[in-house]
All heavy atoms as a GROMACS GRO file, in nm:
protein
  594
    1MET      N    1  -6.203   2.016 -11.128
    1MET     CA    2  -6.061   2.043 -11.147
    1MET      C    3  -6.014   1.974 -11.276
    1MET      O    4  -6.043   1.858 -11.300
    1MET     CB    5  -5.984   1.993 -11.027
    1MET     CG    6  -5.838   2.020 -11.032
    1MET     SD    7  -5.761   1.970 -10.876
    1MET     CE    8  -5.600   2.027 -10.906
    2GLU      N    9  -5.942   2.047 -11.356
    2GLU     CA   10  -5.890   1.994 -11.482
    2GLU      C   11  -5.780   1.891 -11.455
    2GLU      O   12  -5.693   1.914 -11.372
    2GLU     CB   13  -5.832   2.108 -11.566
    2GLU     CG   14  -5.935   2.200 -11.625
    2GLU     CD   15  -6.014   2.134 -11.735
    2GLU    OE1   16  -5.955   2.064 -11.819
    2GLU    OE2   17  -6.137   2.153 -11.735
    3PRO      N   18  -5.783   1.779 -11.527
    3PRO     CA   19  -5.675   1.681 -11.510
    3PRO      C   20  -5.544   1.735 -11.567
    3PRO      O   21  -5.543   1.816 -11.658
    3PRO     CB   22  -5.723   1.560 -11.589
    3PRO     CG   23  -5.825   1.612 -11.682
    3PRO     CD   24  -5.883   1.735 -11.621
    4VAL      N   25  -5.435   1.688 -11.512
    4VAL     CA   26  -5.302   1.727 -11.559
    4VAL      C   27  -5.259   1.627 -11.666
    4VAL      O   28  -5.251   1.506 -11.640
    4VAL     CB   29  -5.200   1.728 -11.443
    4VAL    CG1   30  -5.061   1.759 -11.496
    4VAL    CG2   31  -5.243   1.827 -11.337
    5VAL      N   32  -5.237   1.678 -11.787
    5VAL     CA   33  -5.198   1.594 -11.900
    5VAL      C   34  -5.048   1.608 -11.922
    5VAL      O   35  -4.997   1.719 -11.936
    5VAL     CB   36  -5.274   1.635 -12.028
    5VAL    CG1   37  -5.228   1.551 -12.147
    5VAL    CG2   38  -5.424   1.624 -12.008
    6GLY      N   39  -4.979   1.496 -11.924
    6GLY     CA   40  -4.836   1.495 -11.954
    6GLY      C   41  -4.813   1.411 -12.078
    6GLY      O   42  -4.893   1.323 -12.111
    7TYR      N   43  -4.706   1.439 -12.150
    7TYR     CA   44  -4.678   1.361 -12.270
    7TYR      C   45  -4.530   1.363 -12.303
    7TYR      O   46  -4.456   1.453 -12.264
    7TYR     CB   47  -4.760   1.411 -12.389
    7TYR     CG   48  -4.716   1.548 -12.440
    7TYR    CD1   49  -4.629   1.559 -12.548
    7TYR    CD2   50  -4.759   1.664 -12.379
    7TYR    CE1   51  -4.587   1.682 -12.593
    7TYR    CE2   52  -4.719   1.787 -12.423
    7TYR     CZ   53  -4.634   1.796 -12.531
    7TYR     OH   54  -4.592   1.919 -12.574
    8TYR      N   55  -4.490   1.260 -12.376
    8TYR     CA   56  -4.355   1.249 -12.430
    8TYR      C   57  -4.368   1.181 -12.566
    8TYR      O   58  -4.439   1.081 -12.578
    8TYR     CB   59  -4.264   1.166 -12.338
    8TYR     CG   60  -4.133   1.130 -12.402
    8TYR    CD1   61  -4.032   1.225 -12.415
    8TYR    CD2   62  -4.111   1.004 -12.455
    8TYR    CE1   63  -3.912   1.194 -12.476
    8TYR    CE2   64  -3.992   0.971 -12.516
    8TYR     CZ   65  -3.892   1.067 -12.526
    8TYR     OH   66  -3.775   1.036 -12.589
    9ILE      N   67  -4.305   1.236 -12.667
    9ILE     CA   68  -4.311   1.176 -12.800
    9ILE      C   69  -4.171   1.129 -12.837
    9ILE      O   70  -4.078   1.209 -12.847
    9ILE     CB   71  -4.367   1.275 -12.904
    9ILE    CG1   72  -4.508   1.316 -12.865
    9ILE    CG2   73  -4.364   1.212 -13.044
    9ILE    CD1   74  -4.570   1.420 -12.954
   10SER      N   75  -4.157   0.999 -12.854
   10SER     CA   76  -4.030   0.939 -12.890
   10SER      C   77  -3.993   0.975 -13.034
   10SER      O   78  -4.077   0.964 -13.124
   10SER     CB   79  -4.039   0.787 -12.877
   10SER     OG   80  -3.929   0.725 -12.940
   11SER      N   81  -3.872   1.018 -13.056
   11SER     CA   82  -3.828   1.052 -13.191
   11SER      C   83  -3.808   0.927 -13.276
   11SER      O   84  -3.802   0.934 -13.397
   11SER     CB   85  -3.699   1.134 -13.186
   11SER     OG   86  -3.596   1.058 -13.127
   12VAL      N   87  -3.802   0.811 -13.212
   12VAL     CA   88  -3.784   0.686 -13.284
   12VAL      C   89  -3.918   0.629 -13.328
   12VAL      O   90  -3.937   0.592 -13.443
   12VAL     CB   91  -3.709   0.583 -13.197
   12VAL    CG1   92  -3.700   0.449 -13.267
   12VAL    CG2   93  -3.571   0.635 -13.162
   13HIS      N   94  -4.015   0.623 -13.235
   13HIS     CA   95  -4.142   0.557 -13.264
   13HIS      C   96  -4.254   0.655 -13.304
   13HIS      O   97  -4.354   0.612 -13.360
   13HIS     CB   98  -4.189   0.477 -13.142
   13HIS     CG   99  -4.089   0.376 -13.098
   13HIS    ND1  100  -4.062   0.262 -13.171
   13HIS    CD2  101  -4.008   0.371 -12.990
   13HIS    CE1  102  -3.969   0.192 -13.109
   13HIS    NE2  103  -3.934   0.255 -12.999
   14HIS      N  104  -4.240   0.780 -13.273
   14HIS     CA  105  -4.339   0.885 -13.303
   14HIS      C  106  -4.474   0.858 -13.236
   14HIS      O  107  -4.573   0.916 -13.274
   14HIS     CB  108  -4.358   0.904 -13.453
   14HIS     CG  109  -4.231   0.939 -13.523
   14HIS    ND1  110  -4.170   1.062 -13.510
   14HIS    CD2  111  -4.152   0.866 -13.604
   14HIS    CE1  112  -4.059   1.064 -13.581
   14HIS    NE2  113  -4.044   0.947 -13.638
   15LEU      N  114  -4.477   0.767 -13.140
   15LEU     CA  115  -4.599   0.739 -13.066
   15LEU      C  116  -4.589   0.806 -12.930
   15LEU      O  117  -4.491   0.786 -12.858
   15LEU     CB  118  -4.617   0.588 -13.048
   15LEU     CG  119  -4.741   0.544 -12.973
   15LEU    CD1  120  -4.865   0.576 -13.055
   15LEU    CD2  121  -4.735   0.395 -12.946
   16PRO      N  122  -4.687   0.888 -12.895
   16PRO     CA  123  -4.675   0.958 -12.767
   16PRO      C  124  -4.700   0.866 -12.647
   16PRO      O  125  -4.779   0.773 -12.655
   16PRO     CB  126  -4.784   1.065 -12.776
   16PRO     CG  127  -4.886   1.007 -12.867
   16PRO     CD  128  -4.809   0.923 -12.965
   17THR      N  129  -4.628   0.894 -12.540
   17THR     CA  130  -4.658   0.836 -12.410
   17THR      C  131  -4.736   0.944 -12.338
   17THR      O  132  -4.686   1.056 -12.321
   17THR     CB  133  -4.529   0.801 -12.334
   17THR    OG1  134  -4.456   0.706 -12.410
   17THR    CG2  135  -4.560   0.747 -12.197
   18ILE      N  136  -4.858   0.914 -12.297
   18ILE     CA  137  -4.945   1.015 -12.237
   18ILE      C  138  -4.980   0.973 -12.096
   18ILE      O  139  -5.005   0.855 -12.068
   18ILE     CB  140  -5.073   1.034 -12.321
   18ILE    CG1  141  -5.036   1.085 -12.461
   18ILE    CG2  142  -5.171   1.128 -12.252
   18ILE    CD1  143  -5.153   1.097 -12.556
   19THR      N  144  -4.981   1.071 -12.005
   19THR     CA  145  -5.023   1.048 -11.867
   19THR      C  146  -5.135   1.145 -11.833
   19THR      O  147  -5.138   1.258 -11.881
   19THR     CB  148  -4.908   1.066 -11.767
   19THR    OG1  149  -4.858   1.200 -11.778
   19THR    CG2  150  -4.795   0.968 -11.791
   20ILE      N  151  -5.229   1.098 -11.752
   20ILE     CA  152  -5.336   1.181 -11.698
   20ILE      C  153  -5.323   1.175 -11.547
   20ILE      O  154  -5.330   1.066 -11.489
   20ILE     CB  155  -5.476   1.132 -11.742
   20ILE    CG1  156  -5.486   1.121 -11.894
   20ILE    CG2  157  -5.585   1.221 -11.684
   20ILE    CD1  158  -5.475   1.253 -11.967
   21ASP      N  159  -5.299   1.289 -11.485
   21ASP     CA  160  -5.278   1.296 -11.340
   21ASP      C  161  -5.170   1.200 -11.294
   21ASP      O  162  -5.181   1.134 -11.192
   21ASP     CB  163  -5.409   1.271 -11.265
   21ASP     CG  164  -5.511   1.380 -11.288
   21ASP    OD1  165  -5.470   1.496 -11.312
   21ASP    OD2  166  -5.632   1.352 -11.283
   22GLY      N  167  -5.064   1.187 -11.375
   22GLY     CA  168  -4.948   1.105 -11.339
   22GLY      C  169  -4.960   0.958 -11.372
   22GLY      O  170  -4.865   0.883 -11.353
   23GLU      N  171  -5.075   0.912 -11.421
   23GLU     CA  172  -5.094   0.771 -11.456
   23GLU      C  173  -5.091   0.754 -11.607
   23GLU      O  174  -5.160   0.826 -11.679
   23GLU     CB  175  -5.228   0.721 -11.401
   23GLU     CG  176  -5.234   0.720 -11.250
   23GLU     CD  177  -5.362   0.659 -11.199
   23GLU    OE1  178  -5.416   0.566 -11.265
   23GLU    OE2  179  -5.410   0.703 -11.095
   24SER      N  180  -5.013   0.656 -11.655
   24SER     CA  181  -5.006   0.634 -11.799
   24SER      C  182  -5.139   0.577 -11.849
   24SER      O  183  -5.211   0.510 -11.775
   24SER     CB  184  -4.890   0.542 -11.836
   24SER     OG  185  -4.898   0.422 -11.765
   25VAL      N  186  -5.169   0.606 -11.975
   25VAL     CA  187  -5.294   0.563 -12.037
   25VAL      C  188  -5.262   0.489 -12.166
   25VAL      O  189  -5.152   0.500 -12.219
   25VAL     CB  190  -5.388   0.683 -12.065
   25VAL    CG1  191  -5.428   0.752 -11.937
   25VAL    CG2  192  -5.324   0.782 -12.162
   26TRP      N  193  -5.359   0.413 -12.216
   26TRP     CA  194  -5.342   0.345 -12.344
   26TRP      C  195  -5.375   0.440 -12.456
   26TRP      O  196  -5.479   0.507 -12.454
   26TRP     CB  197  -5.434   0.224 -12.353
   26TRP     CG  198  -5.395   0.110 -12.262
   26TRP    CD1  199  -5.270   0.057 -12.246
   26TRP    CD2  200  -5.481   0.036 -12.177
   26TRP    NE1  201  -5.274  -0.046 -12.156
   26TRP    CE2  202  -5.403  -0.061 -12.111
   26TRP    CE3  203  -5.617   0.042 -12.149
   26TRP    CZ2  204  -5.456  -0.151 -12.021
   26TRP    CZ3  205  -5.670  -0.048 -12.059
   26TRP    CH2  206  -5.590  -0.143 -11.996
   27VAL      N  207  -5.289   0.446 -12.557
   27VAL     CA  208  -5.315   0.527 -12.675
   27VAL      C  209  -5.379   0.436 -12.779
   27VAL      O  210  -5.317   0.341 -12.826
   27VAL     CB  211  -5.186   0.591 -12.731
   27VAL    CG1  212  -5.214   0.667 -12.859
   27VAL    CG2  213  -5.124   0.682 -12.627
   28VAL      N  214  -5.505   0.463 -12.812
   28VAL     CA  215  -5.580   0.382 -12.908
   28VAL      C  216  -5.547   0.424 -13.050
   28VAL      O  217  -5.525   0.340 -13.137
   28VAL     CB  218  -5.732   0.394 -12.882
   28VAL    CG1  219  -5.812   0.316 -12.986
   28VAL    CG2  220  -5.767   0.349 -12.742
   29SER      N  221  -5.544   0.554 -13.074
   29SER     CA  222  -5.507   0.606 -13.206
   29SER      C  223  -5.444   0.743 -13.187
   29SER      O  224  -5.463   0.808 -13.085
   29SER     CB  225  -5.629   0.616 -13.299
   29SER     OG  226  -5.718   0.714 -13.252
   30CYS      N  227  -5.368   0.783 -13.288
   30CYS     CA  228  -5.296   0.910 -13.278
   30CYS      C  229  -5.280   0.967 -13.419
   30CYS      O  230  -5.245   0.895 -13.512
   30CYS     CB  231  -5.159   0.886 -13.216
   30CYS     SG  232  -5.059   1.033 -13.201
   31THR      N  233  -5.307   1.098 -13.433
   31THR     CA  234  -5.286   1.165 -13.560
   31THR      C  235  -5.206   1.292 -13.537
   31THR      O  236  -5.211   1.352 -13.430
   31THR     CB  237  -5.420   1.202 -13.629
   31THR    OG1  238  -5.491   1.293 -13.545
   31THR    CG2  239  -5.503   1.081 -13.659
   32TYR      N  240  -5.132   1.330 -13.639
   32TYR     CA  241  -5.053   1.452 -13.636
   32TYR      C  242  -5.106   1.545 -13.743
   32TYR      O  243  -5.132   1.501 -13.856
   32TYR     CB  244  -4.906   1.423 -13.665
   32TYR     CG  245  -4.838   1.341 -13.558
   32TYR    CD1  246  -4.848   1.203 -13.558
   32TYR    CD2  247  -4.764   1.403 -13.458
   32TYR    CE1  248  -4.786   1.127 -13.459
   32TYR    CE2  249  -4.703   1.328 -13.360
   32TYR     CZ  250  -4.714   1.190 -13.361
   32TYR     OH  251  -4.653   1.116 -13.263
   33GLN      N  252  -5.125   1.672 -13.710
   33GLN     CA  253  -5.168   1.770 -13.808
   33GLN      C  254  -5.064   1.883 -13.813
   33GLN      O  255  -5.029   1.937 -13.708
   33GLN     CB  256  -5.305   1.832 -13.773
   33GLN     CG  257  -5.420   1.736 -13.775
   33GLN     CD  258  -5.438   1.661 -13.645
   33GLN    OE1  259  -5.415   1.716 -13.539
   33GLN    NE2  260  -5.477   1.537 -13.653
   34TYR      N  261  -5.018   1.912 -13.931
   34TYR     CA  262  -4.925   2.022 -13.952
   34TYR      C  263  -4.997   2.129 -14.031
   34TYR      O  264  -5.043   2.102 -14.141
   34TYR     CB  265  -4.801   1.975 -14.028
   34TYR     CG  266  -4.727   1.865 -13.957
   34TYR    CD1  267  -4.747   1.732 -13.991
   34TYR    CD2  268  -4.637   1.895 -13.854
   34TYR    CE1  269  -4.680   1.631 -13.925
   34TYR    CE2  270  -4.570   1.794 -13.788
   34TYR     CZ  271  -4.592   1.662 -13.824
   34TYR     OH  272  -4.525   1.562 -13.759
   35VAL      N  273  -5.010   2.246 -13.975
   35VAL     CA  274  -5.076   2.357 -14.044
   35VAL      C  275  -4.970   2.463 -14.068
   35VAL      O  276  -4.911   2.514 -13.973
   35VAL     CB  277  -5.192   2.414 -13.959
   35VAL    CG1  278  -5.261   2.527 -14.033
   35VAL    CG2  279  -5.291   2.304 -13.924
   36THR      N  280  -4.946   2.494 -14.194
   36THR     CA  281  -4.844   2.594 -14.226
   36THR      C  282  -4.900   2.734 -14.210
   36THR      O  283  -5.022   2.755 -14.210
   36THR     CB  284  -4.793   2.576 -14.370
   36THR    OG1  285  -4.904   2.585 -14.459
   36THR    CG2  286  -4.726   2.440 -14.387
   37SER      N  287  -4.813   2.830 -14.196
   37SER     CA  288  -4.858   2.969 -14.181
   37SER      C  289  -4.906   3.021 -14.315
   37SER      O  290  -4.873   2.968 -14.421
   37SER     CB  291  -4.745   3.057 -14.128
   37SER     OG  292  -4.659   3.094 -14.231
   38ASN      N  293  -4.984   3.127 -14.307
   38ASN     CA  294  -5.035   3.186 -14.432
   38ASN      C  295  -4.943   3.297 -14.482
   38ASN      O  296  -4.979   3.368 -14.574
   38ASN     CB  297  -5.178   3.237 -14.412
   38ASN     CG  298  -5.185   3.353 -14.314
   38ASN    OD1  299  -5.085   3.395 -14.257
   38ASN    ND2  300  -5.305   3.403 -14.292
   39GLY      N  301  -4.828   3.312 -14.419
   39GLY     CA  302  -4.732   3.413 -14.464
   39GLY      C  303  -4.762   3.551 -14.412
   39GLY      O  304  -4.688   3.645 -14.440
   40GLN      N  305  -4.868   3.566 -14.335
   40GLN     CA  306  -4.902   3.697 -14.279
   40GLN      C  307  -4.884   3.690 -14.128
   40GLN      O  308  -4.777   3.655 -14.081
   40GLN     CB  309  -5.044   3.735 -14.320
   40GLN     CG  310  -5.057   3.752 -14.472
   40GLN     CD  311  -5.202   3.774 -14.513
   40GLN    OE1  312  -5.290   3.789 -14.430
   40GLN    NE2  313  -5.226   3.778 -14.643
   41SER      N  314  -4.987   3.722 -14.056
   41SER     CA  315  -4.974   3.730 -13.910
   41SER      C  316  -4.991   3.596 -13.840
   41SER      O  317  -4.954   3.583 -13.725
   41SER     CB  318  -5.078   3.828 -13.854
   41SER     OG  319  -5.208   3.782 -13.884
   42LEU      N  320  -5.046   3.494 -13.908
   42LEU     CA  321  -5.069   3.365 -13.844
   42LEU      C  322  -4.948   3.275 -13.862
   42LEU      O  323  -4.902   3.253 -13.973
   42LEU     CB  324  -5.193   3.298 -13.903
   42LEU     CG  325  -5.324   3.369 -13.884
   42LEU    CD1  326  -5.435   3.295 -13.958
   42LEU    CD2  327  -5.357   3.382 -13.736
   43SER      N  328  -4.898   3.222 -13.751
   43SER     CA  329  -4.786   3.129 -13.761
   43SER      C  330  -4.841   2.987 -13.774
   43SER      O  331  -4.956   2.960 -13.742
   43SER     CB  332  -4.698   3.140 -13.637
   43SER     OG  333  -4.772   3.104 -13.522
   44GLY      N  334  -4.760   2.897 -13.821
   44GLY     CA  335  -4.801   2.758 -13.836
   44GLY      C  336  -4.812   2.689 -13.701
   44GLY      O  337  -4.769   2.741 -13.598
   45THR      N  338  -4.871   2.571 -13.701
   45THR     CA  339  -4.885   2.495 -13.578
   45THR      C  340  -4.864   2.348 -13.605
   45THR      O  341  -4.871   2.302 -13.718
   45THR     CB  342  -5.023   2.521 -13.512
   45THR    OG1  343  -5.022   2.464 -13.382
   45THR    CG2  344  -5.135   2.464 -13.594
   46ASN      N  345  -4.840   2.274 -13.501
   46ASN     CA  346  -4.812   2.131 -13.506
   46ASN      C  347  -4.894   2.066 -13.396
   46ASN      O  348  -4.861   2.080 -13.278
   46ASN     CB  349  -4.662   2.110 -13.487
   46ASN     CG  350  -4.621   1.966 -13.495
   46ASN    OD1  351  -4.703   1.878 -13.510
   46ASN    ND2  352  -4.492   1.943 -13.481
   47MET      N  353  -5.002   1.996 -13.433
   47MET     CA  354  -5.095   1.941 -13.334
   47MET      C  355  -5.089   1.788 -13.334
   47MET      O  356  -5.071   1.726 -13.439
   47MET     CB  357  -5.238   1.984 -13.365
   47MET     CG  358  -5.258   2.133 -13.372
   47MET     SD  359  -5.240   2.217 -13.215
   47MET     CE  360  -5.391   2.172 -13.135
   48VAL      N  361  -5.108   1.731 -13.217
   48VAL     CA  362  -5.123   1.587 -13.200
   48VAL      C  363  -5.258   1.564 -13.136
   48VAL      O  364  -5.292   1.629 -13.037
   48VAL     CB  365  -5.014   1.528 -13.109
   48VAL    CG1  366  -5.039   1.380 -13.083
   48VAL    CG2  367  -4.876   1.550 -13.167
   49THR      N  368  -5.338   1.474 -13.194
   49THR     CA  369  -5.466   1.436 -13.134
   49THR      C  370  -5.462   1.286 -13.110
   49THR      O  371  -5.436   1.209 -13.203
   49THR     CB  372  -5.583   1.473 -13.227
   49THR    OG1  373  -5.579   1.614 -13.250
   49THR    CG2  374  -5.716   1.437 -13.164
   50ALA      N  375  -5.486   1.246 -12.986
   50ALA     CA  376  -5.481   1.104 -12.951
   50ALA      C  377  -5.611   1.063 -12.883
   50ALA      O  378  -5.664   1.136 -12.800
   50ALA     CB  379  -5.364   1.076 -12.858
   51THR      N  380  -5.660   0.947 -12.921
   51THR     CA  381  -5.772   0.885 -12.851
   51THR      C  382  -5.710   0.790 -12.748
   51THR      O  383  -5.623   0.709 -12.783
   51THR     CB  384  -5.861   0.806 -12.949
   51THR    OG1  385  -5.907   0.896 -13.050
   51THR    CG2  386  -5.980   0.744 -12.877
   52ILE      N  387  -5.754   0.803 -12.624
   52ILE     CA  388  -5.693   0.726 -12.515
   52ILE      C  389  -5.800   0.654 -12.434
   52ILE      O  390  -5.917   0.689 -12.438
   52ILE     CB  391  -5.610   0.817 -12.422
   52ILE    CG1  392  -5.702   0.921 -12.357
   52ILE    CG2  393  -5.496   0.884 -12.496
   52ILE    CD1  394  -5.650   0.975 -12.226
   53ILE      N  395  -5.755   0.553 -12.359
   53ILE     CA  396  -5.838   0.487 -12.259
   53ILE      C  397  -5.758   0.481 -12.131
   53ILE      O  398  -5.643   0.434 -12.130
   53ILE     CB  399  -5.878   0.344 -12.303
   53ILE    CG1  400  -5.963   0.349 -12.429
   53ILE    CG2  401  -5.953   0.273 -12.190
   53ILE    CD1  402  -6.003   0.212 -12.483
   54LYS      N  403  -5.817   0.531 -12.023
   54LYS     CA  404  -5.753   0.524 -11.892
   54LYS      C  405  -5.766   0.382 -11.839
   54LYS      O  406  -5.866   0.314 -11.861
   54LYS     CB  407  -5.818   0.624 -11.797
   54LYS     CG  408  -5.798   0.768 -11.840
   54LYS     CD  409  -5.884   0.864 -11.763
   54LYS     CE  410  -5.837   0.881 -11.621
   54LYS     NZ  411  -5.913   0.986 -11.550
   55HIS      N  412  -5.663   0.334 -11.769
   55HIS     CA  413  -5.665   0.199 -11.711
   55HIS      C  414  -5.784   0.186 -11.616
   55HIS      O  415  -5.810   0.275 -11.536
   55HIS     CB  416  -5.534   0.171 -11.638
   55HIS     CG  417  -5.416   0.169 -11.728
   55HIS    ND1  418  -5.385   0.063 -11.811
   55HIS    CD2  419  -5.320   0.262 -11.753
   55HIS    CE1  420  -5.279   0.089 -11.880
   55HIS    NE2  421  -5.235   0.210 -11.848
   56GLY      N  422  -5.856   0.076 -11.628
   56GLY     CA  423  -5.970   0.053 -11.542
   56GLY      C  424  -6.099   0.117 -11.591
   56GLY      O  425  -6.202   0.108 -11.525
   57GLU      N  426  -6.095   0.184 -11.705
   57GLU     CA  427  -6.215   0.246 -11.762
   57GLU      C  428  -6.241   0.186 -11.900
   57GLU      O  429  -6.152   0.128 -11.961
   57GLU     CB  430  -6.198   0.398 -11.777
   57GLU     CG  431  -6.198   0.475 -11.649
   57GLU     CD  432  -6.202   0.626 -11.673
   57GLU    OE1  433  -6.228   0.669 -11.787
   57GLU    OE2  434  -6.180   0.700 -11.577
   58HIS      N  435  -6.363   0.202 -11.947
   58HIS     CA  436  -6.397   0.155 -12.082
   58HIS      C  437  -6.429   0.271 -12.174
   58HIS      O  438  -6.449   0.252 -12.292
   58HIS     CB  439  -6.516   0.059 -12.075
   58HIS     CG  440  -6.488  -0.062 -11.994
   58HIS    ND1  441  -6.404  -0.163 -12.035
   58HIS    CD2  442  -6.529  -0.098 -11.870
   58HIS    CE1  443  -6.396  -0.256 -11.944
   58HIS    NE2  444  -6.471  -0.220 -11.841
   59GLN      N  445  -6.436   0.391 -12.119
   59GLN     CA  446  -6.470   0.509 -12.198
   59GLN      C  447  -6.346   0.568 -12.264
   59GLN      O  448  -6.240   0.578 -12.202
   59GLN     CB  449  -6.534   0.614 -12.107
   59GLN     CG  450  -6.578   0.738 -12.178
   59GLN     CD  451  -6.644   0.838 -12.083
   59GLN    OE1  452  -6.645   0.818 -11.962
   59GLN    NE2  453  -6.697   0.944 -12.139
   60GLN      N  454  -6.360   0.608 -12.390
   60GLN     CA  455  -6.250   0.672 -12.461
   60GLN      C  456  -6.251   0.822 -12.434
   60GLN      O  457  -6.357   0.881 -12.417
   60GLN     CB  458  -6.260   0.646 -12.611
   60GLN     CG  459  -6.240   0.503 -12.649
   60GLN     CD  460  -6.244   0.480 -12.799
   60GLN    OE1  461  -6.268   0.571 -12.877
   60GLN    NE2  462  -6.218   0.357 -12.840
   61HIS      N  463  -6.132   0.880 -12.432
   61HIS     CA  464  -6.115   1.024 -12.415
   61HIS      C  465  -6.026   1.073 -12.530
   61HIS      O  466  -5.956   0.995 -12.593
   61HIS     CB  467  -6.049   1.057 -12.281
   61HIS     CG  468  -6.127   1.010 -12.163
   61HIS    ND1  469  -6.227   1.084 -12.105
   61HIS    CD2  470  -6.121   0.895 -12.093
   61HIS    CE1  471  -6.278   1.018 -12.003
   61HIS    NE2  472  -6.215   0.901 -11.994
   62VAL      N  473  -6.027   1.203 -12.552
   62VAL     CA  474  -5.942   1.262 -12.656
   62VAL      C  475  -5.849   1.364 -12.591
   62VAL      O  476  -5.891   1.446 -12.510
   62VAL     CB  477  -6.028   1.332 -12.765
   62VAL    CG1  478  -5.938   1.402 -12.866
   62VAL    CG2  479  -6.117   1.231 -12.833
   63VAL      N  480  -5.721   1.353 -12.625
   63VAL     CA  481  -5.620   1.448 -12.581
   63VAL      C  482  -5.565   1.518 -12.705
   63VAL      O  483  -5.530   1.452 -12.803
   63VAL     CB  484  -5.506   1.377 -12.506
   63VAL    CG1  485  -5.392   1.472 -12.476
   63VAL    CG2  486  -5.557   1.313 -12.378
   64THR      N  487  -5.560   1.650 -12.700
   64THR     CA  488  -5.502   1.728 -12.810
   64THR      C  489  -5.385   1.807 -12.753
   64THR      O  490  -5.397   1.867 -12.647
   64THR     CB  491  -5.606   1.822 -12.872
   64THR    OG1  492  -5.718   1.744 -12.914
   64THR    CG2  493  -5.549   1.897 -12.990
   65ILE      N  494  -5.274   1.807 -12.826
   65ILE     CA  495  -5.152   1.872 -12.780
   65ILE      C  496  -5.102   1.966 -12.889
   65ILE      O  497  -5.083   1.924 -13.003
   65ILE     CB  498  -5.042   1.768 -12.749
   65ILE    CG1  499  -5.091   1.668 -12.644
   65ILE    CG2  500  -4.912   1.836 -12.706
   65ILE    CD1  501  -5.009   1.540 -12.639
   66ASN      N  502  -5.083   2.092 -12.855
   66ASN     CA  503  -5.019   2.187 -12.946
   66ASN      C  504  -4.869   2.178 -12.917
   66ASN      O  505  -4.824   2.221 -12.811
   66ASN     CB  506  -5.071   2.329 -12.922
   66ASN     CG  507  -5.010   2.430 -13.017
   66ASN    OD1  508  -4.896   2.415 -13.060
   66ASN    ND2  509  -5.085   2.533 -13.048
   67GLN      N  510  -4.794   2.119 -13.008
   67GLN     CA  511  -4.651   2.099 -12.983
   67GLN      C  512  -4.570   2.227 -12.989
   67GLN      O  513  -4.456   2.230 -12.942
   67GLN     CB  514  -4.595   1.995 -13.080
   67GLN     CG  515  -4.650   1.856 -13.053
   67GLN     CD  516  -4.576   1.752 -13.130
   67GLN    OE1  517  -4.466   1.712 -13.092
   67GLN    NE2  518  -4.636   1.708 -13.239
   68ASN      N  519  -4.625   2.334 -13.045
   68ASN     CA  520  -4.553   2.463 -13.047
   68ASN      C  521  -4.563   2.533 -12.912
   68ASN      O  522  -4.464   2.587 -12.862
   68ASN     CB  523  -4.608   2.554 -13.156
   68ASN     CG  524  -4.577   2.503 -13.295
   68ASN    OD1  525  -4.507   2.404 -13.312
   68ASN    ND2  526  -4.632   2.568 -13.395
   69THR      N  527  -4.684   2.534 -12.854
   69THR     CA  528  -4.705   2.606 -12.728
   69THR      C  529  -4.709   2.514 -12.607
   69THR      O  530  -4.711   2.561 -12.494
   69THR     CB  531  -4.838   2.685 -12.733
   69THR    OG1  532  -4.946   2.591 -12.743
   69THR    CG2  533  -4.840   2.782 -12.849
   70HIS      N  534  -4.716   2.381 -12.630
   70HIS     CA  535  -4.726   2.278 -12.525
   70HIS      C  536  -4.858   2.285 -12.449
   70HIS      O  537  -4.869   2.230 -12.340
   70HIS     CB  538  -4.606   2.282 -12.431
   70HIS     CG  539  -4.477   2.267 -12.502
   70HIS    ND1  540  -4.433   2.148 -12.556
   70HIS    CD2  541  -4.382   2.358 -12.537
   70HIS    CE1  542  -4.318   2.165 -12.617
   70HIS    NE2  543  -4.284   2.293 -12.607
   71GLU      N  544  -4.958   2.353 -12.506
   71GLU     CA  545  -5.091   2.352 -12.446
   71GLU      C  546  -5.154   2.215 -12.470
   71GLU      O  547  -5.132   2.153 -12.574
   71GLU     CB  548  -5.180   2.458 -12.510
   71GLU     CG  549  -5.143   2.600 -12.476
   71GLU     CD  550  -5.232   2.697 -12.549
   71GLU    OE1  551  -5.208   2.719 -12.669
   71GLU    OE2  552  -5.328   2.748 -12.487
   72THR      N  553  -5.232   2.169 -12.373
   72THR     CA  554  -5.301   2.041 -12.387
   72THR      C  555  -5.449   2.060 -12.358
   72THR      O  556  -5.488   2.145 -12.279
   72THR     CB  557  -5.244   1.935 -12.290
   72THR    OG1  558  -5.258   1.982 -12.156
   72THR    CG2  559  -5.098   1.906 -12.320
   73TRP      N  560  -5.531   1.978 -12.425
   73TRP     CA  561  -5.675   1.977 -12.401
   73TRP      C  562  -5.717   1.833 -12.380
   73TRP      O  563  -5.666   1.742 -12.445
   73TRP     CB  564  -5.749   2.035 -12.522
   73TRP     CG  565  -5.720   2.179 -12.544
   73TRP    CD1  566  -5.785   2.286 -12.489
   73TRP    CD2  567  -5.617   2.235 -12.625
   73TRP    NE1  568  -5.730   2.402 -12.530
   73TRP    CE2  569  -5.623   2.374 -12.615
   73TRP    CE3  570  -5.517   2.180 -12.706
   73TRP    CZ2  571  -5.539   2.459 -12.683
   73TRP    CZ3  572  -5.431   2.265 -12.772
   73TRP    CH2  573  -5.442   2.403 -12.760
   74TYR      N  574  -5.809   1.814 -12.289
   74TYR     CA  575  -5.857   1.680 -12.253
   74TYR      C  576  -6.008   1.678 -12.258
   74TYR      O  577  -6.073   1.764 -12.200
   74TYR     CB  578  -5.806   1.645 -12.111
   74TYR     CG  579  -5.859   1.515 -12.056
   74TYR    CD1  580  -5.801   1.395 -12.093
   74TYR    CD2  581  -5.964   1.515 -11.964
   74TYR    CE1  582  -5.848   1.276 -12.040
   74TYR    CE2  583  -6.010   1.395 -11.912
   74TYR     CZ  584  -5.952   1.277 -11.950
   74TYR     OH  585  -5.998   1.159 -11.897
   75GLN      N  586  -6.065   1.584 -12.330
   75GLN     CA  587  -6.210   1.568 -12.337
   75GLN      C  588  -6.246   1.429 -12.294
   75GLN      O  589  -6.186   1.334 -12.334
   75GLN     CB  590  -6.262   1.588 -12.478
   75GLN     CG  591  -6.236   1.725 -12.532
   75GLN     CD  592  -6.281   1.734 -12.678
   75GLN    OE1  593  -6.244   1.652 -12.758
   75GLN    NE2  594  -6.359   1.836 -12.709
   0.00000   0.00000   0.00000
């Protein structure tokens, strides 16, 4: 079963608060990628990629969030 990824990005700090299955996680690093449209059929996108550690674990995971569609991916 896929974990449920939740997030909130503060407009003040620009650091996301991320939850996995309702539990908050530590954000180790975070990057933002802005891809502009090519002026044709492809629209631009706004992605956030965060490296996280779940509480009680030592393994890092990666969360990617498409801020336009609100799709999330968890690895």
